C-alpha positions as CSV (number, residue, x, y, z in Angstrom):
1,M,-106.4,-34.6,5.2
2,R,-103.9,-32.0,6.3
3,R,-101.8,-29.8,4.1
4,R,-98.1,-30.2,4.3
5,N,-95.7,-27.4,3.5
6,P,-92.7,-27.7,1.2
7,D,-90.2,-27.2,4.1
8,R,-91.7,-30.1,6.0
9,I,-91.6,-32.3,2.9
10,C,-87.9,-31.3,2.3
11,A,-87.1,-32.2,5.9
12,D,-88.8,-35.5,5.7
13,L,-87.0,-36.3,2.4
14,E,-83.6,-35.4,3.9
15,R,-84.4,-37.6,7.0
16,L,-84.9,-40.5,4.5
17,G,-81.5,-39.9,2.8
18,V,-82.5,-37.8,-0.2
19,A,-79.7,-35.3,-1.1
20,P,-80.5,-31.8,0.1
21,E,-79.9,-30.2,-3.3
22,L,-82.8,-32.3,-4.7
23,T,-85.4,-32.0,-2.0
24,Q,-86.7,-28.6,-3.0
25,S,-87.6,-29.6,-6.6
26,I,-89.0,-33.0,-5.4
27,S,-91.1,-31.4,-2.6
28,E,-92.6,-28.9,-5.1
29,R,-93.8,-31.9,-7.2
30,L,-95.1,-33.8,-4.2
31,M,-96.9,-30.9,-2.6
32,P,-100.1,-31.3,-4.6
33,L,-100.3,-35.0,-3.8
34,S,-99.3,-34.8,-0.1
35,S,-102.4,-33.0,1.1
36,E,-104.6,-35.8,-0.2
37,L,-102.7,-38.6,1.5
38,S,-103.1,-40.2,4.9
39,P,-100.0,-40.1,7.2
40,E,-99.3,-43.7,6.2
41,A,-99.7,-43.1,2.5
42,Y,-97.5,-39.9,2.9
43,E,-94.8,-41.9,4.5
44,A,-95.1,-44.6,1.8
45,M,-94.8,-42.0,-0.9
46,L,-91.7,-40.5,0.8
47,S,-90.2,-44.0,1.2
48,G,-90.7,-44.7,-2.5
49,V,-89.0,-41.4,-3.4
50,S,-86.1,-42.2,-1.1
51,L,-85.7,-45.7,-2.6
52,A,-85.8,-44.2,-6.1
53,F,-83.2,-41.7,-5.1
54,G,-81.0,-44.5,-3.7
55,V,-81.1,-46.4,-7.0
56,Q,-80.5,-43.2,-9.0
57,G,-77.7,-42.1,-6.6
58,G,-75.9,-45.4,-7.0
59,A,-76.1,-45.1,-10.8
60,L,-74.9,-41.5,-10.6
61,E,-71.9,-42.5,-8.5
62,D,-71.1,-45.2,-11.0
63,L,-71.3,-42.6,-13.8
64,R,-69.0,-40.3,-11.9
65,K,-66.5,-43.1,-11.3
66,T,-66.6,-44.0,-15.0
67,A,-66.0,-40.3,-16.0
68,R,-63.0,-40.1,-13.6
69,D,-61.6,-43.3,-15.1
70,L,-62.0,-41.9,-18.6
71,D,-60.3,-38.7,-17.6
72,E,-57.4,-40.7,-16.1
73,I,-57.1,-42.8,-19.3
74,Q,-57.1,-39.6,-21.4
75,H,-54.4,-38.1,-19.3
76,L,-52.3,-41.3,-19.6
77,L,-52.8,-41.4,-23.4
78,N,-51.8,-37.8,-23.7
79,A,-48.6,-38.4,-21.7
80,F,-47.9,-41.5,-23.8
81,T,-48.3,-39.5,-27.0
82,G,-45.9,-36.9,-25.7
83,E,-43.3,-39.6,-24.9
84,L,-43.8,-41.1,-28.4
85,R,-43.1,-37.7,-30.0
86,K,-39.9,-37.4,-28.0
87,L,-38.9,-40.9,-29.1
88,D,-39.7,-40.0,-32.7
89,E,-37.5,-36.9,-32.5
90,A,-34.6,-38.9,-31.0
91,L,-34.9,-41.6,-33.7
92,E,-34.9,-38.9,-36.5
93,T,-31.8,-37.4,-34.9
94,L,-30.1,-40.8,-34.8
95,A,-31.1,-41.6,-38.3
96,A,-29.7,-38.3,-39.6
97,Y,-26.5,-39.0,-37.6
98,A,-26.2,-42.5,-39.0
99,L,-26.7,-41.3,-42.5
100,R,-24.0,-38.7,-42.1
101,L,-21.6,-41.3,-40.7
102,R,-22.5,-43.6,-43.7
103,T,-21.9,-40.9,-46.3
104,Q,-18.6,-39.8,-44.6
105,G,-17.6,-43.4,-44.3
106,A,-18.1,-44.0,-48.0
107,T,-15.6,-41.2,-48.8
108,S,-13.0,-42.3,-46.3
109,T,-11.1,-45.5,-45.8
110,R,-11.8,-45.6,-42.1
111,V,-13.8,-48.5,-40.6
112,V,-16.8,-47.5,-38.5
113,H,-18.3,-50.0,-36.0
């Protein structure tokens, strides 16, 4: 059987849709096996790797989408928390004002509506 070099394996993997950033590490692992395989078996091996990458790639994209969704939810909750703090401060101010009006009203004969 003929010996295949890592660059050739990388190129073949990229041709089948494997991400370029992964082909180097995959080709290093496939290198010992590739020299013992017939051209048909070599192509079958690369097809299997490509299929596995496709499945893994879909799961990775789902994970990225979930992480983006969680970041967005966290951002919305942080904004909501900030708005609740502002509301709490406004209610405390109104409560203090109402208490002052009540205590002033108790000492005067004026009617407050």
